[in-house]
N, C-alpha and C positions, 0 to 999 in steps of 0.2 A: 467152709467157710470163706468169706477174705482174710486174707493173712493181712492185712496192711488195718484191719479193722478192728475192734472188740467186741466182741459178741454181748448182747444183754442178756440175763440170767432168764427175764420172761415170766409169765406166770405158766400154772401147770398146764392149762390149755393151750397155751403160745408152742410150749415146751413140746408135746404129746401131738400136735399136728406135724410140726417138722419132723418130731418123730418117722410120720407116716411117711412125709415126702422122702426121707432121706434115706430108707426102707425102698421105695418107687423109684429111687434112681438107683440105688442098688441094683437094683434086679435090673432097670432098662441097660445096665449096661452088658446085661446076656442075652434079654428080649426086645419085642419092640412092645409101645403101651397095647395095641389092641389085644396082646396076652395078658396084660396083668390082670390080674381077679383080687376081687375086696381078701378072701381069705389070705391069698397069696403076700398079699401085703401086709395086712394085719400079722403072719406068724411072721414074716422076716423080724417086723418093729418089736414085737414080745408082745401084742395086745388082744383083747379079749374080741373077738371078730365085731360082736354088735358093738362096741365102744365104738367103732369107725363111723358109724352115724349123727354121732357127735358131732364132728366136724365135715362130714361131705354126704351127699343125701346119693352119691353113686360113685363109682372109678373117674366115670368120665370128669367128674368134678373135680377132683384129687390131679386128674393132668392137667384139667384149665388150670391150674393154682398156680403146676409148676411149672408149664407156659409162662404164668404171669413170672413168677421166683424167677425163670431167665431172663426175661427182660431185667426186671429189678438189679436183677445182681451184676447182669453189664451195666445199667446208669449205671451204680456204685463204684465199680472199676474208674469208666469215663469223668468222674467229678471227682477222685480223691488227689490230681494234678490238675492247677489250675494257674499255673506261673503264664499262659497263652491265652487269657480270659482276655488279653486287650488286642488279640489280634488273631480275625477269624482264619485267616490262610495255615495259620500256625497250628489250631484250634482241630483244624479242617486235617493238616494232617502227621497232628497227633494221635486224636481219636481213629482216622483209620488206621494208620500203622499199629496200632494200640489193640484194636477191637480185632484185623489179624493175625497178629502175635498171638491171644488169645487162642484161639483156632490151631493154630499152628504148635502152640506148647500146651495145650491142655487137650488131647484128645477124647475126655468125656466129656468134655460141655464141647465141640462140635457132635459127639453120636446124640449130644442131645437136641442139638441144633437141625441136623439133618437125617438122620439113623432111624431114630424109633417111633415117629409119629407123631410128637409133641407138636399141639398147637405154636405157632414163635410168631402170633401177629403181634406179642407186645414188644417181644425185641425187636420188630422190623418198625414201628409207626414209633418209637423209644428212638431210634436210631435214623430212621427219617426226618422227625424232629429237630435233633439238633442239627445232623446237616442242613434242611432248610436254613435254618436260623443264621447257621453260618455263613452259607451261600447267600443270604437276603442281606448281610450285614455285610461281605465282602463286594456284593454288585454297590452297595450307597456307598464304600468306600473309595469303588473307582480298583478295588484287586482285584474284581472276576468280571468277567464282560460277558456274562450271559445273558439269551433276550428272554427267558421265559425258566423261570428261577422254579416251579411245578415241576416241569419237562426234565430240567436238570438236575432235580433230587431225583426223582424217579431214577435216573437213567444213573445216577452213582449209586444209589442204594440198591441199583439193581446188578451193580459191578462190583461194590463192594461183597455182596452175598456172594456173585458168581466165583469171585475170587476165595471165598472164608471155605465155600466147598471144596472148589478145585486144591487146596492147601491143605484141606480137610481127608482130600480123597488121595493127596500126593502126586498130582498132577502136577502141581506148583510146587516149588522149595521155596526154605524161608528168605531165601538170597532178593525173592521175587518181588516182596512184599515194599519193601521202599521203592524201585521201582514203577511201579504199578501205584503208588501212592503219587510221583510225581508226576507219571501222566496223568491219571484222574488234576493234578491240582492246574494243569497245561488247559485240558478239555474245560476248565473252568475259566481262561484264560487268565491266567497268572502266569508271568515273565517266566517262561525255560528254567533259566535261573535260579531263579529264586525257588520255582518251583522243586529242585532238584535240591538246593539246599536245605532247604523245608522237609523233605523228604528224607534224607539223609542223616538231618541234623542230630548232636550226639544228644541223647533222652534219659534219664533217667526211671525206665518203664518199669513198674509194680510187678513183681510175679502175676499168673494170671492168677483167677478167682480157682479156690480149690472146691473141688467137691468133694460131700455132700453141698448141694448149698442148702444155705436155710434162710427162713425168715428174720431168725433173732440174729445173723452176723449180719443185716443191713442196717444204715440207721432207719431209725423209725419215722414212719411218714407221715403224714398233717392225718390220716385215717386211724394211725393208731391210738390217738388223743379224743376220737369220736365211737370207740365201741369195736370197731374191725380189728380182727388179729392182726394183720399186714400194718 
Protein backbone atom coordinates (compact mmCIF):
# COMPACT_ATOMS: atom_id res chain seq x y z
CA UNK A 1 0.00 0.00 0.00
CA UNK A 2 1.00 3.64 -0.25
CA UNK A 3 2.67 4.58 3.05
CA UNK A 4 1.59 8.23 2.76
CA UNK A 5 -2.06 7.49 2.05
CA UNK A 6 -4.63 6.17 4.48
CA UNK A 7 -6.15 2.91 3.29
CA UNK A 8 -9.92 2.75 2.96
CA UNK A 9 -11.75 -0.14 4.60
CA UNK A 10 -13.90 -0.77 1.52
CA UNK A 11 -16.70 -3.26 1.05
CA UNK A 12 -16.25 -7.00 1.49
CA UNK A 13 -16.23 -7.33 -2.30
CA UNK A 14 -13.49 -4.71 -2.63
CA UNK A 15 -11.42 -6.31 0.12
CA UNK A 16 -11.68 -9.75 -1.45
CA UNK A 17 -10.74 -8.40 -4.88
CA UNK A 18 -7.66 -6.82 -3.30
CA UNK A 19 -6.94 -10.13 -1.57
CA UNK A 20 -6.75 -11.86 -4.96
CA UNK A 21 -4.47 -9.13 -6.33
CA UNK A 22 -2.23 -9.35 -3.27
CA UNK A 23 -1.87 -13.10 -3.75
CA UNK A 24 -1.07 -12.64 -7.44
CA UNK A 25 1.66 -10.13 -6.59
CA UNK A 26 3.19 -12.45 -4.04
CA UNK A 27 3.25 -15.30 -6.57
CA UNK A 28 4.70 -13.02 -9.26
CA UNK A 29 7.74 -12.42 -7.11
CA UNK A 30 8.68 -16.02 -7.90
CA UNK A 31 7.05 -16.67 -11.29
CA UNK A 32 5.79 -14.84 -14.36
CA UNK A 33 2.22 -14.04 -15.31
CA UNK A 34 1.96 -16.89 -17.81
CA UNK A 35 2.62 -19.40 -15.03
CA UNK A 36 -0.14 -18.24 -12.71
CA UNK A 37 -3.16 -20.49 -12.32
CA UNK A 38 -6.59 -19.77 -10.89
CA UNK A 39 -6.34 -22.45 -8.20
CA UNK A 40 -2.84 -21.28 -7.28
CA UNK A 41 -4.06 -17.72 -6.72
CA UNK A 42 -7.17 -18.64 -4.74
CA UNK A 43 -5.30 -21.18 -2.60
CA UNK A 44 -2.70 -18.57 -1.74
CA UNK A 45 -5.50 -16.11 -0.90
CA UNK A 46 -7.30 -18.69 1.25
CA UNK A 47 -10.42 -18.54 -0.90
CA UNK A 48 -12.68 -21.14 -2.45
CA UNK A 49 -11.65 -21.65 -6.09
CA UNK A 50 -15.12 -21.00 -7.50
CA UNK A 51 -15.27 -17.61 -5.77
CA UNK A 52 -12.67 -16.30 -8.20
CA UNK A 53 -15.36 -15.97 -10.89
CA UNK A 54 -17.25 -13.48 -8.76
CA UNK A 55 -14.43 -11.04 -9.51
CA UNK A 56 -12.74 -12.02 -12.78
CA UNK A 57 -13.74 -14.20 -15.74
CA UNK A 58 -10.23 -15.66 -15.92
CA UNK A 59 -6.64 -15.15 -14.76
CA UNK A 60 -5.91 -12.92 -17.76
CA UNK A 61 -8.53 -10.44 -16.51
CA UNK A 62 -6.92 -10.38 -13.07
CA UNK A 63 -3.51 -9.77 -14.65
CA UNK A 64 -5.03 -6.93 -16.68
CA UNK A 65 -6.48 -5.42 -13.50
CA UNK A 66 -3.08 -5.70 -11.84
CA UNK A 67 -1.60 -3.76 -14.75
CA UNK A 68 -4.24 -1.07 -14.18
CA UNK A 69 -3.36 -1.03 -10.48
CA UNK A 70 0.32 -0.56 -11.32
CA UNK A 71 -0.49 2.57 -13.34
CA UNK A 72 -2.89 3.91 -10.72
CA UNK A 73 -0.34 3.38 -7.95
CA UNK A 74 2.26 5.33 -9.88
CA UNK A 75 -0.24 8.14 -10.57
CA UNK A 76 -1.11 8.38 -6.87
CA UNK A 77 2.56 8.53 -5.95
CA UNK A 78 3.20 11.34 -8.43
CA UNK A 79 0.26 13.35 -7.10
CA UNK A 80 1.33 13.38 -3.46
CA UNK A 81 3.53 16.48 -3.83
CA UNK A 82 2.12 19.47 -5.68
CA UNK A 83 4.44 22.33 -4.73
CA UNK A 84 5.71 22.47 -8.33
CA UNK A 85 2.26 22.87 -9.89
CA UNK A 86 3.11 26.30 -11.28
CA UNK A 87 6.43 25.33 -12.92
CA UNK A 88 6.24 22.70 -15.68
CA UNK A 89 10.03 22.29 -15.83
CA UNK A 90 10.26 21.69 -12.07
CA UNK A 91 7.31 19.31 -12.25
CA UNK A 92 8.90 17.41 -15.14
CA UNK A 93 12.13 17.11 -13.15
CA UNK A 94 10.35 15.92 -10.01
CA UNK A 95 8.18 13.33 -11.77
CA UNK A 96 11.14 11.97 -13.74
CA UNK A 97 13.35 11.73 -10.67
CA UNK A 98 10.58 10.26 -8.54
CA UNK A 99 9.61 7.66 -11.15
CA UNK A 100 13.21 6.51 -11.51
CA UNK A 101 13.77 6.49 -7.75
CA UNK A 102 10.75 4.23 -7.26
CA UNK A 103 12.25 1.62 -9.60
CA UNK A 104 15.69 1.95 -8.01
CA UNK A 105 14.41 1.78 -4.43
CA UNK A 106 11.61 -0.76 -4.83
CA UNK A 107 12.90 -3.80 -6.79
CA UNK A 108 9.50 -5.46 -6.63
CA UNK A 109 7.93 -2.55 -8.48
CA UNK A 110 10.57 -2.89 -11.21
CA UNK A 111 9.94 -6.62 -11.38
CA UNK A 112 6.24 -6.07 -11.97
CA UNK A 113 7.05 -3.49 -14.64
CA UNK A 114 9.63 -5.44 -16.59
CA UNK A 115 10.06 -9.09 -15.58
CA UNK A 116 6.75 -10.91 -15.26
CA UNK A 117 4.77 -10.09 -18.40
CA UNK A 118 2.40 -7.69 -16.68
CA UNK A 119 0.64 -5.32 -19.11
CA UNK A 120 1.95 -1.83 -18.42
CA UNK A 121 -0.21 0.11 -20.90
CA UNK A 122 -1.93 2.06 -18.11
CA UNK A 123 1.40 3.05 -16.57
CA UNK A 124 2.86 4.07 -19.94
CA UNK A 125 -0.22 6.06 -20.93
CA UNK A 126 -0.42 7.81 -17.57
CA UNK A 127 3.26 8.78 -17.64
CA UNK A 128 3.07 9.89 -21.28
CA UNK A 129 0.04 12.11 -20.59
CA UNK A 130 1.77 13.81 -17.67
CA UNK A 131 4.92 14.38 -19.70
CA UNK A 132 3.00 15.76 -22.68
CA UNK A 133 1.07 18.21 -20.51
CA UNK A 134 4.28 19.48 -18.92
CA UNK A 135 6.07 19.76 -22.27
CA UNK A 136 3.14 21.62 -23.83
CA UNK A 137 2.99 24.05 -20.93
CA UNK A 138 6.76 24.47 -20.97
CA UNK A 139 6.69 25.32 -24.67
CA UNK A 140 3.82 27.77 -24.17
CA UNK A 141 5.76 29.52 -21.41
CA UNK A 142 9.00 29.66 -23.38
CA UNK A 143 10.88 27.23 -21.14
CA UNK A 144 11.09 24.42 -23.70
CA UNK A 145 11.85 24.82 -27.40
CA UNK A 146 10.78 21.53 -29.00
CA UNK A 147 9.09 21.89 -32.38
CA UNK A 148 7.00 18.69 -32.18
CA UNK A 149 5.48 18.01 -28.77
CA UNK A 150 4.19 14.55 -29.67
CA UNK A 151 7.60 13.45 -30.95
CA UNK A 152 9.37 14.93 -27.93
CA UNK A 153 6.91 13.20 -25.60
CA UNK A 154 7.55 9.85 -27.28
CA UNK A 155 11.32 10.28 -27.10
CA UNK A 156 11.31 11.37 -23.47
CA UNK A 157 8.84 8.68 -22.37
CA UNK A 158 10.96 6.05 -24.09
CA UNK A 159 14.10 7.42 -22.46
CA UNK A 160 12.55 7.31 -18.99
CA UNK A 161 11.37 3.73 -19.55
CA UNK A 162 14.84 2.74 -20.74
CA UNK A 163 16.48 4.42 -17.76
CA UNK A 164 14.06 2.67 -15.41
CA UNK A 165 14.90 -0.69 -16.96
CA UNK A 166 18.64 -0.06 -16.67
CA UNK A 167 18.23 0.98 -13.04
CA UNK A 168 16.21 -2.15 -12.34
CA UNK A 169 18.79 -4.36 -14.04
CA UNK A 170 21.67 -2.61 -12.30
CA UNK A 171 23.19 -1.35 -15.55
CA UNK A 172 22.89 2.17 -14.15
CA UNK A 173 23.33 3.19 -10.55
CA UNK A 174 21.16 5.43 -8.41
CA UNK A 175 23.60 8.33 -8.82
CA UNK A 176 22.73 8.54 -12.54
CA UNK A 177 19.13 9.57 -11.93
CA UNK A 178 19.71 13.28 -11.49
CA UNK A 179 22.23 13.70 -14.35
CA UNK A 180 19.85 11.80 -16.64
CA UNK A 181 17.02 14.12 -15.64
CA UNK A 182 19.19 17.14 -16.44
CA UNK A 183 19.98 15.75 -19.89
CA UNK A 184 16.29 15.23 -20.64
CA UNK A 185 15.55 18.81 -19.61
CA UNK A 186 18.30 20.17 -21.87
CA UNK A 187 16.95 18.02 -24.72
CA UNK A 188 13.65 19.85 -24.27
CA UNK A 189 15.49 23.15 -24.59
CA UNK A 190 15.80 24.26 -20.98
CA UNK A 191 18.89 26.28 -20.14
CA UNK A 192 21.67 23.88 -19.09
CA UNK A 193 22.34 25.59 -15.78
CA UNK A 194 18.65 25.63 -14.88
CA UNK A 195 18.30 22.01 -15.96
CA UNK A 196 21.14 21.00 -13.66
CA UNK A 197 19.65 22.99 -10.79
CA UNK A 198 16.22 21.42 -11.11
CA UNK A 199 17.62 17.92 -11.57
CA UNK A 200 19.72 18.17 -8.42
CA UNK A 201 17.37 20.31 -6.29
CA UNK A 202 16.79 19.13 -2.74
CA UNK A 203 13.38 17.49 -2.52
CA UNK A 204 11.69 15.52 0.21
CA UNK A 205 10.70 12.53 -1.91
CA UNK A 206 8.19 10.22 -0.25
CA UNK A 207 9.04 6.53 0.21
CA UNK A 208 8.28 4.41 -2.86
CA UNK A 209 4.93 2.61 -2.99
CA UNK A 210 4.92 -0.43 -0.79
CA UNK A 211 4.08 -3.86 -2.12
CA UNK A 212 1.68 -5.51 -2.39
CA UNK A 213 -0.34 -2.81 -4.12
CA UNK A 214 -4.04 -2.50 -3.29
CA UNK A 215 -6.89 -0.58 -4.87
CA UNK A 216 -8.12 0.29 -1.39
CA UNK A 217 -4.80 1.99 -0.59
CA UNK A 218 -5.43 4.53 -3.35
CA UNK A 219 -7.65 7.62 -3.32
CA UNK A 220 -11.16 6.80 -4.54
CA UNK A 221 -11.68 7.47 -8.23
CA UNK A 222 -14.84 8.87 -9.88
CA UNK A 223 -15.69 5.34 -11.07
CA UNK A 224 -15.97 4.19 -7.46
CA UNK A 225 -18.95 6.49 -7.14
CA UNK A 226 -20.74 4.88 -10.09
CA UNK A 227 -20.57 1.20 -9.25
CA UNK A 228 -17.08 0.25 -10.45
CA UNK A 229 -15.04 -1.47 -7.74
CA UNK A 230 -12.10 0.83 -8.53
